[in-house]
C-alpha positions in Angstrom: 93.8 76.4 -141.4 97.5 75.6 -142.0 97.1 76.3 -145.6 95.1 79.7 -145.1 97.9 80.7 -142.7 100.5 79.8 -145.3 98.7 81.7 -148.1 98.3 84.9 -145.9 102.0 85.0 -144.6 103.2 84.3 -148.4 100.9 87.6 -149.5 102.2 89.6 -146.5 105.8 88.6 -147.4 105.3 89.3 -151.1 103.9 92.6 -150.5 106.6 93.6 -148.0 109.1 92.8 -150.7 107.4 95.0 -153.3 106.9 97.9 -150.7 110.7 97.7 -149.7 111.9 97.7 -153.2 109.5 100.4 -154.1 111.7 102.8 -151.7 115.1 101.5 -152.6 117.7 104.3 -152.2 119.8 102.6 -154.9 116.9 103.2 -157.3 116.8 106.7 -158.7 113.0 106.3 -159.7 112.1 105.5 -156.0 114.2 108.4 -155.1 112.3 110.5 -157.3 108.8 109.0 -156.3 110.0 109.9 -152.4 110.6 113.7 -153.5 107.3 113.7 -155.2 105.6 112.5 -152.2 107.4 114.7 -149.4 107.3 117.7 -151.8 103.5 117.1 -152.2 102.8 116.5 -148.4 104.8 119.8 -147.8 102.9 121.4 -150.3 106.1 122.8 -152.2 106.5 123.0 -156.1 107.4 119.6 -157.0 108.7 120.8 -160.5 111.2 123.1 -158.7 112.3 120.6 -156.2 112.8 117.8 -159.0 114.7 120.6 -161.1 117.1 121.2 -158.0 117.8 117.8 -157.2 118.5 117.0 -161.1 121.0 119.9 -161.1 122.4 119.1 -157.7 123.0 115.3 -157.8 121.2 113.9 -161.0 118.9 112.4 -158.2 121.9 110.4 -156.8 121.7 109.4 -153.2 125.6 108.9 -153.4 126.5 112.1 -155.0 129.7 113.8 -153.4 130.6 117.4 -154.5 132.4 120.6 -153.4 135.7 118.6 -153.1 134.1 116.2 -150.5 132.0 118.7 -148.6 128.4 118.2 -150.2 126.6 115.1 -150.2 123.4 113.3 -151.2 120.5 114.1 -153.3 120.4 117.7 -152.5 124.1 118.2 -151.9 123.8 119.2 -148.2 126.9 121.2 -147.6 128.4 119.9 -144.2 130.4 123.1 -143.2 127.4 125.2 -143.3 125.5 122.6 -141.4 127.8 121.1 -138.8 125.0 119.3 -136.9 124.4 117.0 -139.9 126.5 114.2 -140.1 128.0 112.9 -143.5 126.1 109.5 -143.0 122.7 111.6 -142.5 123.5 113.8 -145.5 124.0 110.4 -147.7 120.8 108.7 -146.4 118.5 109.7 -149.3 115.2 110.1 -146.8 117.0 112.2 -144.4 118.5 114.4 -147.2 115.1 114.7 -149.1 113.1 115.5 -145.9 115.7 117.8 -144.8 116.0 119.9 -147.9 112.3 119.9 -148.6 111.6 121.2 -145.1 114.2 123.9 -145.8 112.4 124.8 -149.1 108.9 124.6 -147.5 110.4 127.3 -145.2 111.2 129.6 -148.2 115.1 128.8 -148.0 115.4 127.9 -151.8 118.6 130.1 -152.2 120.7 127.3 -150.2 121.1 125.9 -153.5 123.2 127.1 -156.1 121.0 125.3 -158.7 118.0 127.4 -157.5 120.1 130.6 -157.7 121.2 129.6 -161.4 117.6 128.6 -162.5 115.5 131.2 -160.9 117.9 134.3 -160.6 
């Protein structure tokens, strides 16, 4: 029984490490995968969402722009959204969810990259 229990715990640990590494905010591929997932879930155009993320930040979770006023994957401009903290904006999971929620509401014009790509 001990050997079976040890095998089960080893497998759980192994799969836990795989899952944790799959959603690593320092891995641009996993950030892009998360964008695909949330955009699909919210039924927004994944290609448009990815184009905006690439244009705004290069899909970098730690991107800082607008002279230190915009942060994260979708460059949340904090002066326009004072209820969002810098820490939240730099959290890729928060940033992606917040941005795609706005896009699902039809607020695409919040992003200058959208306005430049789809005038």
